[in-house]
N, C-alpha and C positions, 0 to 999 in steps of 0.2 A: 601397094600394101602386100604384105605377106600372108599367106594362109597357114593357119596352124591347126594341128589335131590336137584336141584336148581329150585324152582317153580316160574313161571312167573305169576304175579298176575295183573289183569285188574280190572277196576272199571267201572260199568255201568254209562253211562252218560258223560264219559270223551270224549273229542273230538276224534272221531275215523276217521273223514274224513281227508285223506291225499291226497295231489296232486299226480300225477303219478311220478313226480320227487322225492317227499319225499318218497314214497314207494320203488322206486328203490334205493335210497340211504340207506334206512333202510335194505333193503334186502341185500345189498353190505356189510354193517357193520355185519350183522348176518352171512354171509358167511365167512367174514374174521375171526370172532370169532370161527366159526365151524372149519375152517382149523387150526387155531391156537390150538384149543383143540386137534384136531386129531394129529397134529404134535408133541405135548407135550405128547401124549399118555394118555391124561386125558379124552378124549371123549368116551362115552359108548353108549349113545343114546339120542335123543332129539325129541320132537314133539310139534306141535301147535294144540290146541284143537278148536273145533267149539264153538259157543256161548252156554252158560249154558242151555238154553231152549231146546237144542237137547239132554240133558242128560236123562238117565233112571235110576232110583234107583230100586235095587233088594233087598229085605229083607224077612226075615221069619216072619210070623204073625200067631200065633195059629197053628203052624206046617205046614203051607202052605207057598209057595213061592208066594210073591206079588210083582208086578212091579208097579211102579207109575212114572209119569213124574218128571223129575229132575228140577233143581238141588237138591241135598240132603239137603243143607243148603241154606235157603233163605237169601240173603244178596246182597248188591251192589257190593261187591268185590267177585271175583271168579277166579279160576285157568284158566289161558289162554293158558298155555303151560308149557314145563319143559325141563330140561336137567339132564341126569344122568351122572355124572363124577366119575372119580377116582382122589384122591388127597392124598398127604402124610399125611395131617392133616387138621384141621378146618381153620387154617390161609391160607393155600394154596387154600382151597375151597373158601374162602371169596375173595381171589384175582380174581378167575374165576367169582364169583358172581358180583364183581364190573365191570368186563369187560362185563358181560352179561347185566346188568342194563344200561350200556352206550350203548350198541348195540341195545337193544330192546325198551329202553325208559320206562320200566315198573319196579315196585319193584320186587326184588328177594328174595325169602326165602330160606335159607340154611338149610337142614336137613340131618344128617348123617344117613346111613342105620344101623339098628341094626345087630350085628354079628350073624350069624346062623351057626349051625354045619350041614356040608353036609351029 
């Protein structure tokens, strides 16, 4: 099976304020999705990220390691979280992505991992 990254994208300025009831309902939908992924043997790992202003960029510059405040790309859109799943093919990964976007209410980008030799 191929592993896929399902990246959850957020947009600065989108309404982030949710009522307590909306937050609880969203959390329930995410838990249902996570359990469905686990039951199907598709779930590998997932995580929610802090806001982009908490990121740190590490790079080489003139032979020295330099760290700067992130994010690396200045944009309104940013990575808010992710799932790493296993799926038979892209079509199966897209089915999981459609369930993820319904659960989290954010756009999902699907990327296959490149095959590497062990």
